Wavefront OBJ file of the C-alpha trace (Angstrom):
o trace
v 0.000 0.000 0.000
v 1.424 3.410 -0.947
v 2.267 6.079 1.582
v -0.252 8.442 -0.009
v -3.121 5.980 0.464
v -2.157 5.403 4.076
v -1.935 9.153 4.659
v -5.352 9.764 3.117
v -6.809 6.928 5.215
v -5.327 8.302 8.412
v -6.576 11.814 7.653
v -10.051 10.489 6.833
v -10.065 8.549 10.122
v -9.029 11.623 12.064
v -11.715 13.701 10.372
v -14.385 11.055 11.040
v -13.329 10.760 14.674
v -13.381 14.510 15.158
v -16.795 14.739 13.527
v -18.215 12.015 15.765
v -16.699 13.668 18.810
v -18.344 16.950 17.916
v -21.698 15.306 17.186
v -21.789 13.642 20.588
v -20.663 16.741 22.479
v -23.256 18.360 24.755
v -23.425 21.668 22.830
v -26.358 23.433 21.211
v -27.083 22.535 17.581
v -25.876 25.894 16.265
v -22.580 25.549 18.117
v -22.163 21.984 16.853
v -22.788 23.095 13.259
v -20.191 25.863 13.631
v -17.671 23.365 14.975
v -18.416 20.929 12.149
v -18.001 23.698 9.555
v -14.710 24.845 11.092
v -13.358 21.312 11.372
v -14.376 20.579 7.776
v -12.620 23.710 6.546
v -9.497 22.862 8.542
v -9.483 19.319 7.156
v -9.946 20.522 3.580
v -7.141 23.055 4.022
v -4.871 20.361 5.423
v -5.665 17.987 2.548
v -5.018 20.768 0.021
v -1.627 21.419 1.594
v -0.750 17.704 1.531
v -1.807 17.499 -2.118
v 0.273 20.567 -3.015
v 3.288 19.034 -1.260
v 2.743 15.783 -3.153
v 2.510 17.623 -6.469
v 5.686 19.564 -5.643
v 7.480 16.287 -4.938
v 6.213 14.754 -8.180
v 7.286 17.835 -10.158
v 10.706 17.765 -8.542
v 11.182 14.068 -9.330
v 10.017 14.676 -12.911
v 12.534 17.490 -13.359
v 15.313 15.329 -11.888
v 14.385 12.540 -14.287
v 14.298 14.934 -17.213
v 17.777 16.225 -16.377
v 19.025 12.651 -16.015
v 17.622 11.687 -19.401
v 19.104 14.776 -21.028
v 22.504 13.920 -19.567
v 22.224 10.297 -20.684
v 21.205 11.409 -24.180
v 24.200 13.761 -24.386
v 26.608 11.034 -23.284
v 25.101 8.553 -25.737
v 25.327 11.090 -28.564
v 28.978 11.802 -27.726
v 29.746 8.080 -27.644
v 28.117 7.533 -31.031
v 29.991 10.489 -32.515
v 33.288 9.193 -31.096
v 32.556 5.743 -32.482
v 31.746 7.207 -35.899
v 35.027 9.180 -35.920
v 37.005 6.065 -35.000
v 35.285 4.040 -37.715
v 36.469 6.477 -40.429
l 1 2 3 4 5 6 7 8 9 10 11 12 13 14 15 16 17 18 19 20 21 22 23 24 25 26 27 28 29 30 31 32 33 34 35 36 37 38 39 40 41 42 43 44 45 46 47 48 49 50 51 52 53 54 55 56 57 58 59 60 61 62 63 64 65 66 67 68 69 70 71 72 73 74 75 76 77 78 79 80 81 82 83 84 85 86 87 88
């Protein structure tokens, strides 16, 4: 199981637990709804941040791979050119 799936599962569990805790709290309905709305917003904000971090990591790995491929291509091209010069 990937780390991302585990992270999403843990966050969903935390959100569900917090929601249940709020629902069973002895507050008035209006207060409970405010707490639910705030907790939902906080959870969404946290998930957005995690997603942005994940996308940053993916972009970084992509760029690293692109640089690696460019370097490999340049080395291969140089090797082929050297081989062609030696063959003449």
